Structures are given as structure tokens and as C-alpha cells.
C-alpha positions as CSV (number, residue, x, y, z in Angstrom):
1,M,11.1,-14.7,-5.5
2,Q,9.6,-13.9,-8.9
3,K,9.5,-10.4,-10.4
4,R,6.6,-8.3,-11.7
5,R,6.8,-5.3,-14.0
6,L,5.3,-2.0,-13.1
7,G,3.2,-1.5,-16.2
8,R,5.2,-0.4,-19.3
9,S,7.7,1.6,-17.2
10,G,10.5,-0.9,-17.7
11,L,10.8,-1.2,-13.9
12,S,10.5,-4.6,-12.2
13,V,10.1,-5.4,-8.5
14,S,9.7,-8.5,-6.4
15,S,6.2,-10.0,-6.8
16,I,5.5,-9.1,-3.2
17,G,6.8,-5.9,-1.6
18,L,7.0,-4.9,2.0
19,G,5.0,-2.0,3.5
20,L,6.8,-0.4,6.3
21,M,4.2,2.0,7.8
22,G,3.4,-0.1,10.9
23,M,7.1,-0.2,11.9
24,S,6.9,3.4,12.9
25,D,3.3,4.6,13.2
26,F,-0.5,4.1,13.5
27,Y,-0.6,0.6,15.1
28,G,0.7,1.4,18.6
29,T,4.2,0.7,20.0
30,N,7.0,-0.7,17.8
31,D,10.2,-2.6,18.4
32,R,12.8,-0.9,16.2
33,Q,15.3,-3.7,16.4
34,E,12.8,-6.3,15.3
35,S,11.7,-4.0,12.5
36,L,15.3,-3.8,11.3
37,R,15.7,-7.6,11.5
38,T,12.4,-8.0,9.5
39,I,13.7,-5.8,6.7
40,H,17.0,-7.7,6.7
41,L,15.2,-11.0,6.5
42,A,13.0,-9.7,3.6
43,I,16.2,-8.8,1.7
44,E,17.6,-12.3,2.4
45,K,14.4,-13.9,1.1
46,G,14.6,-12.0,-2.2
47,M,12.3,-9.1,-1.6
48,T,13.5,-6.0,-3.4
49,F,10.5,-3.7,-3.1
50,F,10.2,-1.5,0.1
51,D,7.5,1.0,0.6
52,T,7.7,3.9,3.0
53,A,6.5,7.6,3.2
54,D,7.7,10.8,4.7
55,M,4.6,11.0,6.9
56,Y,5.1,7.6,8.6
57,G,6.5,8.4,12.0
58,M,7.1,12.0,10.9
59,G,10.2,10.9,8.8
60,E,11.4,8.2,11.2
61,N,10.2,5.4,8.9
62,E,12.4,6.6,6.1
63,K,15.3,6.9,8.5
64,L,14.6,3.3,9.6
65,L,14.7,2.0,6.1
66,G,17.8,4.0,5.3
67,E,19.6,2.4,8.2
68,A,18.4,-1.1,7.3
69,I,19.7,-0.9,3.7
70,S,22.9,1.0,4.4
71,D,25.0,-2.2,4.2
72,H,23.2,-3.7,1.1
73,R,23.9,-3.2,-2.6
74,R,21.7,-0.3,-3.7
75,D,21.2,-1.7,-7.2
76,D,19.5,-4.8,-5.7
77,L,16.8,-2.8,-4.0
78,F,13.7,-0.8,-5.2
79,I,12.8,2.0,-2.8
80,A,9.4,3.7,-2.9
81,T,8.4,6.7,-0.8
82,K,5.7,9.3,-0.8
83,C,4.9,12.9,-0.1
84,G,1.9,15.2,0.2
85,F,0.4,14.6,3.6
86,L,0.8,17.4,6.2
87,R,0.9,16.5,9.9
88,D,0.8,18.7,12.9
89,P,4.2,18.2,14.6
90,A,2.6,18.6,18.1
91,T,-0.2,16.1,17.7
92,G,0.8,14.0,14.7
93,R,-2.7,14.6,13.2
94,I,-3.1,15.0,9.5
95,S,-3.8,18.6,8.8
96,G,-4.0,18.7,5.0
97,I,-2.5,17.7,1.6
98,N,0.1,19.6,-0.4
99,G,0.8,18.7,-4.0
100,K,2.3,22.0,-5.0
101,P,5.5,21.7,-7.1
102,D,7.8,23.5,-4.7
103,Y,6.6,21.3,-1.8
104,I,7.1,18.1,-3.8
105,K,10.6,19.1,-4.7
106,K,11.5,20.1,-1.1
107,S,10.0,16.9,0.3
108,C,12.0,14.8,-2.2
109,E,15.2,16.3,-1.0
110,E,14.3,15.7,2.6
111,S,13.4,12.0,1.8
112,L,16.6,11.4,0.0
113,R,18.5,12.7,3.0
114,R,16.7,10.6,5.5
115,L,17.0,7.5,3.3
116,G,20.6,8.1,2.6
117,I,20.3,7.4,-1.1
118,E,20.9,9.5,-4.3
119,T,17.8,8.4,-6.2
120,I,14.3,7.3,-5.2
121,D,13.1,4.5,-7.4
122,L,9.4,5.3,-7.2
123,Y,8.1,8.6,-5.7
124,Y,4.4,9.0,-5.1
125,L,2.0,11.8,-4.4
126,H,0.4,10.3,-1.4
127,R,-3.0,11.9,-2.1
128,I,-4.3,14.3,-4.7
129,D,-4.3,17.9,-3.5
130,P,-7.7,19.4,-4.1
131,D,-6.2,22.9,-4.3
132,T,-3.5,22.1,-6.9
133,P,-4.2,20.8,-10.4
134,V,-2.8,17.3,-10.7
135,E,-1.0,18.4,-13.9
136,E,1.1,20.7,-11.8
137,S,2.0,18.0,-9.4
138,A,2.9,15.7,-12.3
139,G,5.0,18.4,-13.8
140,A,7.1,18.6,-10.7
141,M,7.5,14.8,-10.6
142,A,8.7,14.9,-14.3
143,E,11.3,17.5,-13.4
144,L,12.6,15.3,-10.6
145,V,12.9,12.4,-13.1
146,R,14.9,14.6,-15.5
147,E,17.1,15.7,-12.6
148,G,17.8,12.1,-11.6
149,K,16.3,12.6,-8.1
150,I,13.7,9.9,-8.9
151,R,13.5,7.1,-11.5
152,A,9.7,7.1,-11.8
153,Y,6.6,8.6,-10.1
154,G,3.2,7.4,-9.1
155,L,-0.1,8.5,-7.5
156,S,-2.0,7.0,-4.6
157,E,-5.8,6.7,-4.3
158,A,-6.4,8.8,-7.5
159,S,-9.4,8.8,-9.7
160,P,-9.3,7.7,-13.3
161,D,-9.7,11.3,-14.4
162,D,-6.7,12.4,-12.4
163,I,-4.6,9.5,-13.5
164,R,-5.3,10.4,-17.2
165,K,-4.5,14.1,-16.5
166,A,-1.2,13.3,-14.8
167,Y,-0.3,10.7,-17.5
168,K,-0.6,13.3,-20.3
169,V,2.0,15.4,-18.5
170,Y,4.4,12.6,-17.9
171,P,3.7,8.8,-17.8
172,L,3.4,7.5,-14.3
173,A,4.8,4.1,-13.5
174,A,2.4,3.0,-10.8
175,L,-0.9,3.7,-8.9
176,Q,-1.0,2.7,-5.3
177,S,-4.5,2.1,-3.8
178,E,-6.1,-0.2,-1.3
179,Y,-7.1,-3.6,-2.7
180,S,-8.2,-6.8,-1.0
181,L,-11.1,-9.2,-0.7
182,F,-12.7,-6.6,1.6
183,T,-11.9,-3.6,-0.6
184,R,-12.5,-4.2,-4.3
185,D,-13.6,-0.6,-5.4
186,V,-10.7,-0.3,-7.8
187,E,-12.2,-3.1,-10.0
188,I,-15.0,-0.7,-11.1
189,E,-13.0,1.9,-13.1
190,V,-9.4,2.3,-11.7
191,L,-7.9,-1.0,-12.8
192,G,-9.3,-0.6,-16.3
193,T,-7.6,2.8,-16.5
194,T,-4.2,1.6,-15.3
195,R,-4.3,-1.3,-17.6
196,E,-5.3,0.8,-20.6
197,L,-2.4,3.2,-20.0
198,G,0.1,0.5,-19.0
199,I,0.5,1.6,-15.4
200,G,1.4,-0.8,-12.7
201,F,-0.9,-1.3,-9.7
202,V,0.5,-1.5,-6.2
203,A,-2.0,-2.9,-3.7
204,Y,-1.7,-1.8,-0.1
205,S,-3.6,-3.2,2.9
206,P,-4.1,-6.6,1.2
207,F,-5.3,-8.0,4.6
208,S,-7.7,-5.1,5.3
209,R,-5.5,-3.9,8.2
210,G,-5.4,-7.4,9.8
211,L,-9.1,-8.3,9.4
212,L,-8.4,-11.0,6.8
213,T,-5.6,-12.8,8.7
214,G,-8.1,-14.7,10.9
215,K,-6.0,-13.8,14.0
216,F,-7.3,-10.4,14.8
217,S,-9.0,-9.4,18.1
218,L,-10.3,-6.0,19.2
219,D,-9.0,-6.8,22.7
220,T,-5.4,-6.7,21.5
221,L,-5.6,-3.1,20.1
222,S,-3.6,-0.6,22.1
223,E,-5.0,2.9,22.9
224,E,-2.7,4.4,20.3
225,D,-3.8,2.0,17.5
226,S,-5.6,4.0,14.7
227,R,-7.8,1.1,14.0
228,R,-9.8,2.0,17.0
229,Q,-11.3,4.8,15.0
230,S,-11.8,2.8,11.8
231,P,-15.5,2.1,11.0
232,R,-14.8,-1.6,10.0
233,F,-13.4,-2.2,13.5
234,Q,-16.4,-0.9,15.4
235,K,-18.1,-3.6,17.4
236,E,-21.1,-4.5,15.3
237,N,-19.3,-4.0,12.0
238,F,-16.4,-6.0,13.3
239,R,-18.7,-8.9,14.2
240,H,-20.2,-8.9,10.8
241,N,-16.8,-8.8,9.1
242,Q,-15.5,-11.6,11.2
243,A,-18.4,-13.8,10.0
244,N,-17.1,-13.4,6.5
245,V,-13.5,-14.1,7.6
246,Q,-14.8,-17.5,8.8
247,I,-15.6,-18.4,5.2
248,L,-12.0,-17.5,4.3
249,E,-10.8,-19.7,7.0
250,T,-12.8,-22.6,5.8
251,I,-11.5,-22.3,2.2
252,A,-7.9,-21.8,3.5
253,S,-8.1,-24.9,5.8
254,R,-9.1,-27.3,3.0
255,N,-6.1,-26.0,0.9
256,N,-3.6,-26.2,3.8
257,V,-2.8,-22.5,3.8
258,T,-3.6,-19.8,6.3
259,P,-6.3,-17.2,5.7
260,L,-3.6,-14.6,5.2
261,Q,-1.9,-16.7,2.6
262,L,-5.2,-17.4,0.8
263,A,-6.1,-13.7,0.8
264,L,-2.7,-12.8,-0.7
265,A,-2.8,-15.6,-3.2
266,W,-6.2,-14.3,-4.5
267,L,-4.8,-10.8,-4.9
268,L,-1.7,-12.1,-6.8
269,A,-4.1,-14.0,-9.1
270,Q,-6.0,-10.9,-10.1
271,G,-3.3,-10.0,-12.7
272,P,0.4,-9.9,-13.3
273,D,0.3,-6.1,-13.1
274,I,-0.7,-6.2,-9.5
275,V,2.1,-6.0,-6.8
276,P,0.8,-6.4,-3.2
277,I,2.8,-4.6,-0.4
278,P,1.6,-6.3,2.8
279,G,2.9,-4.6,5.9
280,T,4.5,-6.3,9.0
281,S,7.1,-5.5,11.6
282,K,7.7,-9.0,12.7
283,R,9.8,-11.8,11.2
284,N,7.4,-14.6,11.9
285,H,4.6,-12.7,10.1
286,L,6.9,-12.0,7.2
287,N,7.7,-15.7,6.9
288,E,4.0,-16.5,6.7
289,I,3.5,-13.9,4.0
290,L,6.3,-15.3,1.9
291,G,5.1,-18.8,2.5
292,T,2.2,-17.9,0.1
293,L,4.5,-18.4,-2.8
294,D,5.2,-22.0,-1.7
295,H,1.6,-23.2,-1.6
296,P,-0.3,-22.9,-4.9
297,V,-4.1,-22.6,-4.6
298,P,-6.4,-24.1,-7.3
299,F,-8.0,-21.4,-9.5
300,L,-11.4,-22.7,-8.7
301,E,-10.9,-21.6,-5.1
302,F,-10.5,-18.0,-6.3
303,V,-13.8,-18.3,-8.0
304,H,-15.4,-19.3,-4.7
305,L,-13.7,-16.4,-3.0
306,D,-15.1,-14.0,-5.7
307,E,-18.6,-15.3,-4.9
308,A,-18.1,-15.1,-1.1
309,F,-16.5,-11.7,-1.1
310,P,-18.4,-9.5,-3.6
311,R,-17.8,-5.7,-3.7
312,G,-19.3,-4.1,-0.6
313,V,-19.3,-7.3,1.5
314,A,-17.3,-5.6,4.3
315,R,-19.4,-3.5,6.7
316,G,-18.1,0.0,7.4
317,D,-15.9,2.3,5.4
318,R,-12.2,1.6,5.3
319,Y,-11.3,5.0,6.8
320,A,-12.9,7.5,9.2
321,P,-15.1,10.1,7.5
322,E,-12.4,12.8,7.2
323,S,-9.9,10.4,5.6
324,M,-12.5,9.0,3.3
325,K,-12.7,12.4,1.7
326,R,-9.1,12.0,0.5
327,V,-9.6,8.7,-1.3
328,Y,-11.3,8.0,-4.6
329,V,-14.7,6.3,-4.3
330,P,-16.3,5.2,-7.6
331,P,-19.6,7.1,-8.4
332,A,-21.5,3.8,-8.5
333,L,-20.6,3.2,-4.9
334,S,-21.2,6.8,-3.9
335,A,-24.7,6.7,-5.4
336,K,-25.3,3.5,-3.5
337,D,-24.3,5.1,-0.2
């Protein structure tokens, strides 16, 4: 497993990280023991970068990771978590965003306790709080760094303007945003900003929540699966998107890789500053993900993919309308809509 640096922060992580969200939330029922075995296998395979958040499973995801890493050398692992989302304890629904300094500090203490560690390697503000200047949120993060509670901080789904404002207060190590063949919005302005400032880019949902794996079926979604409300998974949109996936399957087949592996290889090829964090709760899926590193793909195939998957090729927004309000959409795309 190779390492990649998070911008100019001096921090390095495995070139592929593991997103843990689906082990506790949003995608229906979960097998806790299989999730633990998956994390253990990831560590055995050389993965060091593990991504969670306090809102995943209402804190249960952090507890899961804490249990999984309790018998491993802490210095060998890089733990990232997030704060900021508010969820209704009764319904689990997202009720708002809080980026106030006191809330950030309180959330950090709670995450440290659930994880069972003394320092969080990378602590994100999960979304920008529209009612709190991002400079205030960044100031709280800087205090946590000075106190030794966190090693570095980051933002998620932030605009170039907010990234610059936060950076002036204290340099952030990473920006986490969605990036895949189906979601290339960050190429318009965001990547240019992070590269100018020397900020690492952590790409979540590299398979567009399963769409790009070539294995997805609407019939397999449970009633609790949040993708049932996602615009891209609605019947007509899904049919359109699956037609594009067939192109991915064709290119993958002639290179003896799976569609998942090709989609991940393309993302890794977009720059050494990009660290994908695919999510899975199953060991067989993890082995397929890591198999990407064993099967080089000719660069010309990435050119073909760029042509076949231009920005905007996916039909339907990546989130439901209320959630789309909380992510940055480049003005060029907003005007187009």
C-alpha cells in the first residue's frame, strides 16, 4: 500500500482510505461483526486511513471504530472524524448544522471518548454552518490543534471562498467532498483552490453510492436505505445512469478489471493529492477495492472515460433537495440548472 500526502500538512495516509458510514447507518441493516472483520482486514492489508463521523449511527460508528482499533498500534493508524450535523434523537433525521466554537469543542471531546483515543488525526467540520462565520469555526479547530486534541482539521463540501477564509485563520490539511465519474463538480473551482493552497483532497463516494460498481439493483434496496430518496436512484434517472455504467463495464472488461476498480483507478489518476475513501462493510468488497492497486490501467483508457463521463452526465442530483442546500454547487452549474 503506497502513501499519499495530505497537501503540505506533512501528514501522510494510505493511498486509499476506508469510509465507515455504511457500517452503521443510511444503507439499511448492518452486520456489526462483519464490519469489525472488515476493518481488521483493512489494517492487515496496509490501510491506515479510517473515516468516520459523530453523526454516523448517532455515535455508534465511532464506537465501532474504537473497538476495532483497540488492539492495534495507534501510531500506525490515521483516524478522521467529523462534527457539525445535528440529528433528532427520536427520528434520526438531520435537523441542522452547528459550527459554533463551543459546539465543535464539545463534540471533539465526545468523539475522543467514543473512539477511545487521545488525539484525532484529522477533524472535519462536516458542513459549513450558514449561521456561523467559517472563520469562527476554523478558530475553534486551531485551538483544538494547539491543545493536542487534534493533529489537523479539514472542511467538507466547502466553497472556494469558505476554504480561503478558513485557511487564513489556520491552514487546513484537507477538504473532503464527493468526487467520482458521476460527480465532477469539484473540477470547476474547488480542486484549483486546494491545489493552490496546498490542501489535500479526500474524495468520498467514489462509486456514486454504488451506481458505478456495475452490480447495483433497485430491487435490493431495503426500506431503510436512504438511496430510495436520492434523485439519481429514481426509476427514470436510474435507467439513464445505468446506460452510462454499461460504457464503464465495456472499458473495464477489455482491461480485465471490474467497473469498481476502473472507477477507482480513474480517480487515483486525477492527481497525487487525491485520496479516495470508498466505503464498504464487507470483506469481499474490500478485497475488490484493494485489488485496484494490482491491476494498472493504461492512461489512454482514462482519456476515454473523461470523454464518456463529462461533468453533468449523471441524471439527478446527488442528494435530495434539502441536503443539496448544504453542499457547494459551482455557480456555473447552478446557472445551468
